[in-house]
N, C-alpha and C positions, 0 to 999 in steps of 0.2 A: 504494499500499499504504500511505502513511502515515496515511489516515482511518481505517484500522483498527487503527492499533498501540493506541490507548486501549481498546478493546475486547480485544484479545490480551492485555493486560496485566491487565484486568479478569478475563477468564476463568483466566488462570493463577493470579493470586490467591485465586480462589475455588476452584480445585480442590487448592490446597495444605491447606488445613486436613481435608478428606474424606480426601486421602492419608495425612495424618498419623494420622487415627484409624484408617484400616485398618492402618497399619502397627503401631500400639497393639494392635490386635486380633489381628495375627498373632502378636506377642509373647506373648499370652495363652495359646496352644499350648505354650510352652516351659515346662520345669521352673523353678520360683520361683529354685532356686540357681544357674541360668544366667543369668538377668536380674538377679540380684542383684548379680553379677561385674561386669556392665555399668554397672547402676546400682541405686543403694540406695532411691531415691526411689518405687518402685512397691511398695504393700503387698500382702499377699497378699488382702487384701479388694479393693482396686482390680483385682487379676490376675483374680481371682473373676469380678468385676463384668464385665471386658474379656471373659473367657472365655464369660460367659453371651451377651452381646450380639453376639460372633462366632458362636455356635451359632445363635442366632435370625436371623442372616443367613443361614446354610446351610452353616456349618463353615468348616473350613481352606481348601479348594479353593474356595469361592465368594470368600472374602475375600481370597484371593489373585487370583482373576480379577477381581474389582472392584478392585483396586489397580492391576492389570497395565493394564487397559482405560484408568482414568483417568491413568495414567503415562504410556502410548502418545498419549493425547490432549494431555497438557502437552508432551511432547517435540515433536509436530508445532506446537502454537504457539510452543513457544519456537524452533523452526527458522523459522518465518514472522517472528518478531521478529528473529531474527540476519539474516536477509536484509534485513529495512527497516534494521537498525543498519548493515550492508555498505555499501548504498547511501547512507548517511550518514556513510561512513568512519569509523565507531565513535564518532564524536562525538555523546554522548548529550544533550549541550545544545543541539541543533538540533531534537530532539523537547519541550523545554520549553513551548514556546508553545500545544501543542495537547493537552497534558495537566494532569489534576490534580496537586496537590502531592503525593498519597498516591501516584499513579501515577508522578510523577516520582521519588520516591523509593524505588519497589520496582525500577524500571527500573536507577537507580544500584546497588542493594545485589545486584541479580542480573546486572549485565553479564557477569561472567564465566561464568556458568552460562549465558546465552543465547549466548555467542560460542561454547561448546563444542557448539551445537547446531547451527552453520553446517554444513552439506552440504559434504564433501570437504574441510572443513579437518582437519589432525591437530596435535593439541596436544602438546607435550613436556613 
């Protein structure tokens, strides 16, 4: 499984921007007053742009569906990464020689999230 860890990391990294975009598109269907309670950084104009994009994608249900598909895909990849980490006793330094600097940095930053995807583990 070690040979595929770089590929899995790359695929997880590639999914993140699209998932963030789809989350923003989901926000566009909420009232501006509710959104501004959470963040002041989204203007009415930006929210209108997001809603227009969401509608072009097929509306609320389609945006949710696309997000869920990507989330499930990412969860599966994170589970595979968790199994690889478990094989190496969760010592990510063992993966450093086979990864690029960016991949290794991503692995370090996301170690906790990856471990949470280990099948059969319950975190307290």
